[in-house]
C-alpha positions as CSV (number, residue, x, y, z in Angstrom):
1,X,93.8,141.1,117.2
2,X,91.0,143.8,116.9
3,X,87.9,142.7,115.0
4,X,84.9,144.7,114.1
5,X,81.7,142.9,113.2
6,X,79.4,145.1,111.2
7,X,75.8,144.0,111.8
8,X,74.7,142.4,115.2
9,X,71.8,140.4,113.9
10,X,71.0,136.7,114.4
11,X,74.2,135.7,112.7
12,X,76.5,138.7,113.3
13,X,76.1,138.7,117.1
14,X,77.0,135.0,117.5
15,X,80.0,135.5,115.2
16,X,81.2,138.4,117.4
17,X,80.8,136.3,120.5
18,X,82.6,133.4,118.9
19,X,85.6,135.6,117.9
20,X,85.7,137.1,121.4
21,X,85.6,133.7,123.0
22,X,88.6,132.7,120.8
23,X,90.8,135.6,122.2
24,X,90.1,138.5,119.8
25,X,89.1,141.9,121.0
26,X,85.8,142.5,119.3
27,X,83.7,145.6,118.6
28,X,80.2,145.1,117.3
29,X,78.9,147.9,115.0
30,X,75.2,148.2,114.5
31,X,72.8,151.0,113.5
32,X,70.4,150.1,116.3
33,X,71.0,151.8,119.6
34,X,68.7,149.3,121.2
35,X,70.8,146.3,120.1
36,X,74.0,148.1,121.0
37,X,72.7,148.8,124.5
38,X,71.5,145.2,125.0
39,X,74.9,143.8,123.9
40,X,76.8,146.2,126.2
41,X,74.6,145.1,129.1
42,X,75.5,141.4,128.3
43,X,71.9,140.7,127.3
44,X,70.9,138.9,124.1
45,X,68.6,141.2,122.1
46,X,66.8,138.3,120.6
47,X,65.9,134.8,122.0
48,X,66.4,131.3,120.6
49,X,70.1,131.0,119.8
50,X,71.7,128.1,121.7
51,X,74.6,129.0,124.0
52,X,74.4,132.7,123.1
53,X,73.1,134.1,126.4
54,X,75.9,132.7,128.5
55,X,78.7,133.2,125.9
56,X,77.6,136.8,125.4
57,X,77.6,137.5,129.2
58,X,81.1,136.0,129.5
59,X,82.5,137.9,126.4
60,X,81.2,141.3,127.7
61,X,82.2,140.8,131.3
62,X,85.7,139.8,130.2
63,X,86.1,143.0,128.3
64,X,86.5,141.1,125.0
65,X,83.3,142.4,123.4
66,X,81.6,145.7,123.3
67,X,79.2,147.4,120.8
68,X,78.8,150.8,119.3
69,X,76.8,152.7,116.7
70,X,79.9,154.9,115.9
71,X,81.9,153.6,112.9
72,X,84.5,156.4,113.3
73,X,85.3,155.0,116.7
74,X,85.4,151.3,115.6
75,X,86.8,150.9,112.1
76,X,90.2,152.7,112.4
77,X,91.3,150.4,115.2
78,X,90.3,147.2,113.3
79,X,92.7,144.6,112.0
80,X,89.8,142.7,110.5
81,X,86.3,143.9,109.6
82,X,83.6,141.3,109.1
83,X,80.5,142.5,107.3
84,X,77.2,140.6,108.0
85,X,74.6,143.2,107.0
86,X,71.3,142.0,105.5
87,X,70.8,142.0,101.7
88,X,67.1,142.0,100.8
89,X,65.5,140.9,97.6
90,X,62.3,142.3,96.2
91,X,59.3,140.3,94.9
92,X,60.9,140.2,91.4
93,X,64.2,138.8,92.7
94,X,66.2,142.1,92.4
95,X,68.7,142.6,95.3
96,X,68.5,145.8,97.2
97,X,72.0,146.8,98.1
98,X,71.0,149.9,100.1
99,X,72.0,148.7,103.5
100,X,75.2,147.1,102.4
101,X,76.2,150.1,100.2
102,X,75.8,152.3,103.3
103,X,77.8,149.9,105.4
104,X,80.6,149.7,102.8
105,X,80.8,153.5,102.4
106,X,81.0,153.8,106.2
107,X,83.8,151.2,106.4
108,X,85.7,152.8,103.5
109,X,85.5,156.2,105.0
110,X,87.4,155.1,108.1
111,X,89.5,152.3,106.6
112,X,93.2,152.3,107.4
113,X,96.0,150.4,105.6
114,X,96.6,146.8,106.6
115,X,93.0,145.9,107.3
116,X,91.3,142.7,106.1
117,X,87.7,143.3,105.0
118,X,85.6,140.1,104.9
119,X,82.0,140.0,103.5
120,X,79.9,137.2,104.9
121,X,76.5,138.2,103.7
122,X,75.3,136.0,100.8
123,X,75.8,137.9,97.5
124,X,75.2,137.5,93.8
125,X,78.3,136.3,92.0
126,X,80.7,139.1,91.2
127,X,79.5,141.5,93.9
128,X,82.6,141.5,96.1
129,X,85.0,142.2,93.3
130,X,82.8,144.3,91.1
131,X,80.9,146.4,93.7
132,X,82.5,146.4,97.2
133,X,86.1,146.6,96.2
134,X,85.8,149.8,94.1
135,X,83.5,151.4,96.6
136,X,86.0,150.7,99.4
137,X,88.8,152.2,97.3
138,X,86.7,155.3,96.4
139,X,85.7,156.0,100.0
140,X,89.2,155.3,101.5
141,X,91.5,156.6,98.9
142,X,93.5,153.3,99.3
143,X,94.3,150.6,96.8
144,X,92.8,147.1,97.3
145,X,95.4,144.3,97.6
146,X,98.1,146.9,98.0
147,X,96.8,148.7,101.1
148,X,94.1,146.4,102.3
149,X,92.5,143.0,101.4
150,X,89.0,142.1,100.3
151,X,87.6,138.6,100.9
152,X,84.3,136.9,100.6
153,X,83.5,134.1,103.1
154,X,79.9,133.1,103.2
155,X,78.2,132.3,106.5
156,X,76.9,128.7,106.5
157,X,75.0,128.5,109.7
158,X,71.4,128.1,110.7
159,X,69.7,130.3,113.3
160,X,69.4,128.5,116.6
161,X,72.5,126.4,116.1
162,X,75.1,128.9,114.9
163,X,77.9,127.8,117.3
164,X,77.5,124.1,116.4
165,X,77.5,124.9,112.7
166,X,80.6,127.0,113.0
167,X,82.4,123.9,114.3
168,X,80.9,121.4,111.9
169,X,81.2,123.0,108.5
170,X,84.3,124.0,106.6
171,X,84.9,127.8,106.4
172,X,84.9,128.8,102.8
173,X,87.0,131.8,101.7
174,X,87.5,133.4,98.3
175,X,89.9,136.4,97.9
176,X,90.9,138.9,95.3
177,X,94.6,138.0,95.8
178,X,96.7,135.2,97.3
179,X,97.8,137.5,100.0
180,X,94.2,138.3,101.0
181,X,93.5,134.5,101.0
182,X,96.4,133.9,103.3
183,X,95.2,136.7,105.7
184,X,91.7,135.3,105.7
185,X,93.0,131.8,106.5
186,X,95.1,133.1,109.4
187,X,92.1,135.0,110.8
188,X,89.6,132.2,110.7
189,X,92.0,129.6,111.9
190,X,92.6,131.9,115.0
191,X,88.9,132.5,115.8
192,X,87.2,129.2,114.8
193,X,87.5,125.6,116.0
194,X,86.5,122.7,113.8
195,X,85.0,119.3,114.5
196,X,86.7,116.2,113.1
197,X,84.9,115.2,109.9
198,X,86.0,111.8,108.6
199,X,83.2,112.0,106.1
200,X,85.0,114.8,104.2
201,X,87.5,114.2,101.5
202,X,89.9,116.7,103.1
203,X,90.5,118.0,106.7
204,X,87.8,120.2,108.1
205,X,88.9,123.8,108.5
206,X,89.4,126.8,106.2
207,X,89.0,126.0,102.5
208,X,90.3,128.5,99.9
209,X,88.1,128.3,96.8
210,X,90.5,130.5,94.8
211,X,88.4,133.6,94.0
212,X,85.6,135.7,95.5
213,X,83.4,134.6,92.6
214,X,83.8,130.9,93.4
215,X,83.0,131.5,97.1
216,X,80.0,133.5,96.2
217,X,78.7,130.8,93.9
218,X,79.4,128.1,96.5
219,X,76.9,129.7,98.9
220,X,74.3,130.2,96.2
221,X,74.8,126.7,94.9
222,X,74.4,124.9,98.2
223,X,71.3,126.8,99.2
224,X,69.7,126.6,95.7
225,X,70.3,122.8,95.8
226,X,68.1,122.6,98.9
227,X,65.4,124.6,97.3
228,X,65.4,122.5,94.1
229,X,65.5,119.3,96.1
230,X,62.6,120.3,98.3
231,X,60.7,121.4,95.2
232,X,61.2,118.0,93.7
233,X,59.9,116.4,96.8
234,X,56.9,118.7,96.7
235,X,56.3,117.8,93.1
236,X,56.2,114.2,94.0
237,X,53.9,115.0,97.0
238,X,51.5,116.9,94.7
239,X,51.4,113.9,92.3
240,X,50.9,111.4,95.2
241,X,48.0,113.4,96.6
242,X,46.3,113.1,93.2
243,X,47.0,109.3,92.9
244,X,46.4,107.8,96.4
245,X,50.1,107.3,97.1
246,X,52.0,107.9,100.3
247,X,55.0,109.9,99.2
248,X,56.7,109.5,102.6
249,X,57.0,105.7,102.1
250,X,58.2,106.3,98.6
251,X,60.9,108.7,99.7
252,X,62.1,106.4,102.5
253,X,62.3,103.6,100.0
254,X,64.2,105.7,97.5
255,X,66.7,107.0,100.0
256,X,67.6,103.5,101.1
257,X,70.0,103.7,98.0
258,X,73.0,106.1,98.6
259,X,72.5,107.7,95.2
260,X,69.1,109.1,96.2
261,X,68.8,111.9,98.7
262,X,65.3,113.2,98.2
263,X,64.3,115.8,100.8
264,X,60.9,115.9,102.6
265,X,57.9,117.8,101.2
266,X,56.1,120.4,103.2
267,X,53.7,123.3,103.2
268,X,56.3,126.1,102.7
269,X,60.0,127.0,102.4
270,X,60.7,130.0,104.5
271,X,63.4,132.0,106.3
272,X,66.1,134.4,105.1
273,X,68.0,131.8,103.1
274,X,66.4,129.2,101.0
275,X,63.6,131.3,99.5
276,X,66.0,134.2,98.8
277,X,69.3,132.9,97.6
278,X,68.0,131.1,94.5
279,X,66.6,134.5,93.5
280,X,70.1,135.9,93.8
281,X,71.3,133.1,91.6
282,X,68.6,133.8,89.1
283,X,69.6,137.5,89.1
284,X,73.0,136.3,87.8
285,X,71.6,133.5,85.6
286,X,68.1,134.4,84.4
287,X,68.1,131.3,82.0
288,X,68.2,128.9,84.9
289,X,64.9,127.3,84.2
290,X,65.3,124.5,86.7
291,X,65.9,126.9,89.6
292,X,62.9,129.1,88.5
293,X,60.6,126.2,88.3
294,X,61.6,125.0,91.7
295,X,60.9,128.4,93.2
296,X,57.5,128.4,91.6
297,X,56.7,124.9,93.0
298,X,57.7,125.8,96.5
299,X,55.9,129.1,96.4
300,X,52.7,127.2,95.4
301,X,52.7,124.8,98.3
302,X,50.5,126.8,100.7
303,X,47.8,126.9,98.0
304,X,48.2,123.2,97.6
305,X,47.7,122.6,101.3
306,X,44.6,124.7,101.4
307,X,43.2,122.9,98.4
308,X,43.8,119.6,100.2
309,X,41.9,120.9,103.2
310,X,39.0,122.0,101.0
311,X,38.9,118.7,99.2
312,X,38.7,116.8,102.5
313,X,36.6,119.2,104.5
314,X,34.2,120.7,101.9
315,X,33.6,124.3,101.2
316,X,35.5,126.7,103.5
317,X,33.3,129.7,103.1
318,X,32.3,130.8,106.7
319,X,34.4,128.0,108.2
320,X,36.6,128.7,111.2
321,X,40.1,127.6,110.3
322,X,43.1,128.0,112.6
323,X,46.7,128.0,111.2
324,X,49.1,126.5,113.6
325,X,52.5,128.2,113.4
326,X,53.5,131.7,112.2
327,X,57.2,130.9,112.3
328,X,58.9,129.7,109.1
329,X,60.6,126.9,111.0
330,X,59.9,125.1,114.2
331,X,61.6,126.5,117.3
332,X,62.7,129.7,115.6
333,X,61.0,133.0,116.3
334,X,61.1,134.4,112.8
335,X,58.4,135.0,110.2
336,X,60.7,135.9,107.2
337,X,59.1,134.4,104.1
338,X,57.0,132.2,106.3
339,X,54.3,130.1,104.7
340,X,51.8,131.4,107.2
341,X,51.0,134.5,105.1
342,X,50.3,132.7,101.8
343,X,48.3,130.0,103.7
344,X,46.1,132.7,105.4
345,X,45.6,134.5,102.1
346,X,44.5,131.3,100.4
347,X,42.1,130.5,103.2
348,X,40.6,134.0,103.2
349,X,40.2,133.9,99.4
350,X,37.9,130.9,100.0
351,X,35.8,132.8,102.6
352,X,37.2,131.1,105.7
353,X,37.4,132.9,109.0
354,X,41.1,132.5,109.8
355,X,43.0,132.7,113.0
356,X,46.7,132.0,113.8
357,X,48.5,130.8,116.8
358,X,52.2,130.2,117.6
359,X,53.8,129.2,120.9
360,X,56.7,131.7,120.2
361,X,54.6,134.7,119.4
362,X,52.3,136.6,121.7
363,X,49.0,137.8,120.3
364,X,50.2,141.4,119.9
365,X,53.1,140.3,117.6
366,X,50.8,138.2,115.5
367,X,48.4,141.1,115.1
368,X,51.3,143.4,114.2
369,X,52.1,141.0,111.4
370,X,48.6,141.2,110.0
371,X,47.4,137.9,111.5
372,X,44.3,137.5,113.6
373,X,45.3,135.7,116.9
374,X,43.5,132.6,117.9
375,X,42.1,132.4,121.3
376,X,42.9,129.2,123.1
377,X,39.8,127.1,123.6
378,X,37.8,128.7,120.8
379,X,35.9,126.4,118.6
380,X,37.2,125.7,115.1
381,X,36.1,123.7,112.1
382,X,39.4,122.9,110.6
383,X,43.2,123.5,111.0
384,X,46.4,123.6,109.1
385,X,49.8,122.9,110.7
386,X,52.2,125.4,109.1
387,X,55.2,125.2,111.4
388,X,56.9,122.1,112.9
389,X,57.0,123.3,116.5
390,X,57.8,120.5,119.0
391,X,54.8,121.6,121.0
392,X,52.5,120.4,118.3
393,X,53.4,116.7,118.7
394,X,51.4,116.8,122.0
395,X,48.3,118.4,120.5
396,X,45.0,116.5,120.8
397,X,41.3,117.2,119.9
398,X,40.6,119.0,123.2
399,X,43.1,121.6,122.2
400,X,41.0,122.4,119.1
401,X,37.4,122.1,120.1
402,X,35.1,121.1,117.3
403,X,37.8,120.5,114.7
404,X,36.8,118.0,112.0
405,X,39.6,118.2,109.5
406,X,43.3,119.0,109.7
407,X,46.0,119.3,107.1
408,X,49.3,118.6,108.7
409,X,51.8,120.5,106.5
410,X,54.8,119.2,108.4
411,X,53.8,115.7,109.6
412,X,54.3,116.6,113.2
413,X,51.0,115.5,114.7
414,X,50.8,112.3,116.8
415,X,48.2,110.2,114.9
416,X,47.3,108.3,118.1
417,X,45.8,111.4,119.6
418,X,43.3,112.3,116.8
419,X,40.5,109.7,117.0
420,X,37.5,110.9,115.1
421,X,39.3,113.7,113.2
422,X,40.2,113.6,109.6
423,X,43.9,114.3,109.4
424,X,45.8,114.6,106.1
425,X,49.5,115.1,105.5
426,X,50.9,116.7,102.4
427,X,51.8,113.9,100.1
428,X,49.7,111.3,101.9
429,X,47.6,110.5,98.9
430,X,44.4,111.4,100.6
431,X,44.7,108.6,103.0
432,X,42.6,109.4,106.2
433,X,40.7,107.8,108.9
434,X,40.8,106.6,112.5
435,X,42.7,109.7,113.6
436,X,45.8,108.6,111.7
437,X,47.9,111.2,109.8
438,X,47.6,110.0,106.2
439,X,50.8,108.3,105.2
440,X,52.6,108.8,108.5
441,X,54.6,105.8,109.7
């Protein structure tokens, strides 16, 4: 089986490696010559994905995986084309299809009869049938579901643990026809292996949702659920901070009942998924007031964290404040929609002298993102923890000379290490003292 993976990013490349490791002959197609050259050399073009380096080396050295920038050389030989090209959303929530339109036109131009085309990029409902199918037909001169099949099957993995998530979660598919669904099932059952999941109501594996629209909605729904749940936790945290209540203790108590599954509050919701996909849903359903309110609450959390710092520390004008963590999530070298930017802006608006540090980013990369790098050992007056990097659990006052006040936006600091420093956690109700992180167990 010849498979072409279009887009060798942080999801696409692991998918290509997974397929090659399962016996397929895989060609990765990407617009970046740098990425293509790295893959062909058996070198991962980005760090941080568990198991990727070794699996990539094996896949390339075995001849099962190669990469190219030439669609004309790759697409005609494909039995299956998997598309995982980024879809971006502007500040108003409008999707920009430019990259995916280009990829679809290129695929269609070289498409041959008998090919299965699968889109894995998260999409607004109706996009696969209403946008990609007619564009593939127009570019190829072929007829969908007569000459080739079109399927939507959303990626459901997190960066850093893609291979584990591929095994753990059912593979959802939605096709334009029953024949397309059967082809997609055969493909994914050949290239994926699934963990036993006795917690599921049906065997783990490939699940056919019956239509492309249902599969599109499934991805938007599961991600929007997380955004809304986090927003609810953040709403409770905001209330707790105003009323002297430790929201962490409250959430732990609530979740002791199986009907309650409240998430944890935090300074920001970042990454390519959770802040973005609810906006795609809103593009389909502009009357979704609950989803819109959740987005607004989560977007406001960096401002809330800075307000907490100001309340505990006093005026921030002229104060030296370091933001710990540029990444949107601990252990992941990625700043997409990271809370660092809004946090820095809110501090600067109050006149603070703001620096940023992150164990995953060298100073030149921080500076390139518009952030002023923090120099280790420099004196500071206050700090905000923005990312839950494991390294931060070992921080202590000597790492931040002069620090008097910290807002721990992720509850990662070790309270035993911070004697003499006022440390507040989001949702701690303003409880401080003795070096303890407010509200932390």
